[in-house]
C-alpha positions as CSV (number, residue, x, y, z in Angstrom):
1,M,46.1,-25.6,39.4
2,P,48.8,-25.4,36.8
3,H,49.0,-28.1,34.2
4,P,52.2,-30.1,33.9
5,V,52.0,-30.0,30.1
6,I,50.9,-27.3,27.8
7,I,51.2,-27.8,24.0
8,V,51.6,-24.7,21.9
9,E,51.5,-25.1,18.1
10,G,51.9,-22.8,15.2
11,A,54.0,-22.1,12.1
12,L,55.5,-18.9,13.6
13,I,55.8,-20.1,17.1
14,F,59.6,-20.0,17.2
15,C,59.8,-16.4,15.8
16,D,59.4,-15.0,19.3
17,A,62.7,-15.6,21.2
18,D,61.2,-14.7,24.6
19,L,58.4,-17.2,24.1
20,T,60.7,-19.9,22.9
21,K,62.8,-19.6,26.1
22,L,59.7,-20.7,28.1
23,F,59.5,-24.1,26.3
24,N,61.0,-27.2,27.9
25,L,60.7,-29.1,24.6
26,T,60.6,-27.7,21.1
27,V,59.7,-29.8,18.1
28,W,59.9,-29.1,14.4
29,V,58.0,-31.4,12.0
30,D,60.2,-31.2,8.9
31,T,58.2,-31.6,5.7
32,D,59.4,-31.5,2.1
33,D,58.2,-28.6,-0.1
34,D,56.5,-31.0,-2.5
35,V,54.6,-32.6,0.3
36,R,53.4,-29.3,1.6
37,L,52.3,-28.2,-1.8
38,S,50.5,-31.6,-2.5
39,R,48.6,-31.3,0.8
40,R,47.6,-27.8,-0.1
41,V,46.3,-28.8,-3.5
42,L,44.4,-31.8,-2.1
43,K,42.9,-29.8,0.7
44,N,41.8,-27.2,-1.9
45,E,40.1,-30.0,-3.9
46,Q,38.0,-30.9,-0.9
47,Q,36.7,-27.3,-0.6
48,T,33.4,-26.2,-2.1
49,G,31.9,-22.9,-3.3
50,L,33.8,-19.7,-2.7
51,R,36.4,-21.4,-0.5
52,K,37.8,-23.5,-3.4
53,Q,40.5,-21.7,-5.4
54,K,41.3,-22.3,-9.1
55,L,44.4,-24.5,-9.2
56,S,46.3,-21.9,-11.3
57,D,45.6,-19.3,-8.6
58,L,46.6,-21.6,-5.8
59,L,49.9,-22.5,-7.5
60,M,50.7,-18.9,-8.3
61,K,50.0,-17.8,-4.7
62,Y,52.2,-20.7,-3.4
63,E,55.1,-19.8,-5.7
64,E,54.9,-16.0,-5.3
65,K,53.9,-15.7,-1.6
66,T,53.5,-18.8,0.5
67,K,56.8,-20.6,-0.3
68,P,59.0,-17.4,-0.2
69,A,57.4,-16.4,3.1
70,F,58.1,-19.9,4.5
71,E,61.7,-19.7,3.4
72,K,62.2,-16.2,4.8
73,F,60.3,-16.3,8.1
74,I,59.5,-19.9,9.2
75,E,62.3,-22.2,8.0
76,P,65.1,-20.2,9.7
77,T,63.4,-20.8,13.1
78,K,64.0,-24.5,12.7
79,K,67.3,-24.0,14.5
80,F,65.4,-23.3,17.7
81,A,63.9,-26.8,17.9
82,N,65.6,-29.3,20.0
83,T,63.8,-32.2,18.3
84,I,63.3,-32.5,14.6
85,I,60.8,-35.1,13.3
86,P,61.1,-35.9,9.6
87,N,57.7,-36.2,7.9
88,Y,58.5,-36.7,4.3
89,G,56.0,-39.5,3.5
90,F,52.7,-38.6,2.0
91,S,49.6,-40.4,1.0
92,A,46.4,-38.8,-0.3
93,K,44.5,-41.5,1.5
94,L,46.0,-40.5,4.8
95,M,45.1,-36.8,4.8
96,D,43.7,-37.2,8.3
97,T,46.6,-36.2,10.6
98,E,45.2,-38.5,13.3
99,K,45.9,-41.5,11.0
100,M,49.4,-40.4,9.9
101,D,52.4,-42.4,11.0
102,I,55.0,-39.8,11.8
103,P,58.3,-41.4,13.0
104,G,59.7,-39.7,16.1
105,V,56.3,-38.8,17.7
106,D,57.0,-41.6,20.2
107,L,60.1,-39.7,21.4
108,V,58.0,-36.6,22.1
109,I,55.4,-38.6,23.9
110,T,58.0,-40.2,26.1
111,H,59.4,-36.8,26.9
112,V,56.0,-35.4,27.8
113,I,55.1,-38.4,30.0
114,G,58.4,-38.0,31.8
115,A,57.6,-34.3,32.4
116,V,54.2,-35.2,33.8
117,N,55.6,-37.9,36.0
118,S,58.3,-35.6,37.4
119,Q,55.7,-33.1,38.4
120,K,53.9,-35.6,40.6
């Protein structure tokens, strides 16, 4: 039995135009560069052993590879979203995404519930 709602997530999800055409709702969570970098640094600090990078290496990789790749390949696909949710706030205490208060999520939930109810 098909499911009325399938959630697909990924940084490069809008890069495939054929795939994007299959979506009923496309959402872009817009996050400031500084917030993305801060999250990356704080997550790295929580790592141990070989998984933890030196801060200088992490910052160099971000500036030379991660940020330019985002700007070239991911950011331009924002235009394919029909809903953009701003997520500029950041708290190191709220690294757990389940506890983050992201304005606009209620709009997405309402749309998904409407889709489910229309399938019944």
